[in-house]
C-alpha positions in Angstrom: 78.7 163.2 93.2 75.6 165.3 91.7 75.0 166.1 95.3 78.2 167.3 96.1 78.5 169.4 92.9 75.2 170.9 93.7 76.1 172.0 97.1 79.3 173.5 95.3 77.1 175.4 93.1 74.9 176.6 95.7 77.8 177.6 97.9 79.5 179.7 95.2 76.3 181.4 94.6 75.9 182.5 98.3 79.7 183.4 98.5 79.1 185.5 95.4 76.6 187.7 97.5 78.9 188.2 100.1 82.1 189.1 98.2 81.8 191.6 95.3 83.5 190.6 92.1 85.6 193.9 92.0 86.9 193.0 95.3 88.4 189.6 94.0 90.0 191.7 91.0 91.7 194.3 93.2 92.8 191.7 95.6 94.2 189.5 92.5 96.1 193.1 91.2 97.4 193.8 94.6 99.1 190.3 95.0 100.3 190.6 91.4 101.8 194.0 92.0 103.4 192.5 95.6 105.1 189.7 93.6 106.5 192.0 90.9 107.9 194.2 93.6 109.6 191.5 95.4 111.0 190.1 92.2 113.4 193.4 92.2 115.3 192.0 95.4 118.4 189.5 94.9 118.0 186.1 95.5 120.0 183.0 95.4 118.8 179.7 94.0 120.0 176.4 92.2 119.0 175.5 88.7 120.1 172.8 86.3 122.0 173.9 83.2 121.9 171.6 80.3 125.5 171.7 78.9 126.3 170.1 75.7 130.0 169.1 74.9 131.1 167.0 71.8 127.6 166.0 71.3 127.1 164.7 74.6 124.4 166.3 77.0 124.3 166.5 80.7 122.7 168.6 83.3 125.1 170.5 85.9 123.3 171.7 88.8 124.3 175.4 89.8 123.9 177.7 92.4 123.1 181.4 91.1 122.5 184.9 92.4 120.8 187.4 90.8 117.8 189.7 90.5 114.3 187.9 91.0 113.2 188.9 87.5 116.2 187.4 85.9 116.0 184.3 87.7 112.2 184.1 86.9 113.0 184.2 83.2 115.9 181.7 83.6 113.4 179.1 85.4 110.4 179.7 83.2 112.4 179.9 79.8 114.5 177.2 78.1 117.5 179.6 77.8 119.4 177.4 80.0 120.8 174.9 77.4 124.3 176.0 76.7 126.8 174.5 74.0 130.4 174.6 75.1 133.4 173.7 72.6 135.8 171.4 74.2 138.8 173.4 73.4 137.5 175.9 75.8 137.5 173.8 78.7 140.5 172.2 80.7 140.5 168.3 80.8 142.2 165.0 81.5 141.9 162.7 78.6 142.3 159.0 79.3 142.4 156.4 76.8 140.1 153.6 77.8 140.3 151.0 74.8 143.7 151.5 72.5 143.5 150.5 69.0 144.9 147.2 68.4 146.3 148.1 65.1 147.9 151.5 66.2 148.8 152.0 69.6 148.7 155.9 69.3 144.9 155.9 68.7 142.1 155.3 71.1 138.6 153.6 70.3 137.2 155.1 73.5 138.4 158.2 75.4 137.4 159.3 78.9 137.2 162.8 79.6 137.2 164.4 83.1 136.4 168.3 82.8 138.0 170.5 85.1 135.3 172.1 87.3 136.5 175.5 87.3 136.9 175.8 83.8 133.4 174.8 83.2 132.2 176.8 86.0 134.4 179.8 83.9 132.7 178.8 80.7 129.1 178.5 82.2 129.5 182.2 83.5 130.6 183.6 80.5 127.5 182.3 79.0 125.1 183.4 81.8 126.4 187.0 82.3 123.5 188.6 83.6 123.5 186.4 86.9 126.1 185.4 89.1 127.3 181.7 89.1 128.4 181.0 92.5 129.2 177.1 92.3 128.5 173.9 90.1 127.7 170.6 91.3 129.4 167.5 90.3 130.3 166.8 86.7 129.8 163.4 84.9 132.8 161.8 83.3 132.4 161.8 79.5 132.8 158.8 77.4 133.5 159.5 73.5 133.7 156.7 71.1 136.4 157.7 68.5 135.3 156.8 64.9 138.5 155.9 62.5 138.5 157.8 59.2 
């Protein structure tokens, strides 16, 4: 292993005599400027948005379109976490376990969220990018506590 490290250090020393450090810095600067220039274009990509509804969190795969700088910010940062109130969404409510005492109340509810309403709610919160489509939405199981 020591021999390998010695060969690497000797190789780097010889390479330094052929390539100027100024050249390497300018090459890095040109690559950075090229990358920044490419970020001004419009791109389409998929990102996972963490949605929190009624205390339950789940990931929604979304196909989005926007400027590269904006999309890069969403991919790098943690602003993809959204809290959406249930009253903003359209959903179907199914009673899984009716209460034995009162038949009108449920102990466990299963909510199936309408994808169009969820897409619209996410699109409002991600206003600087265009939301093209969303993936599958899991059903939510909510335990109702009796007060």
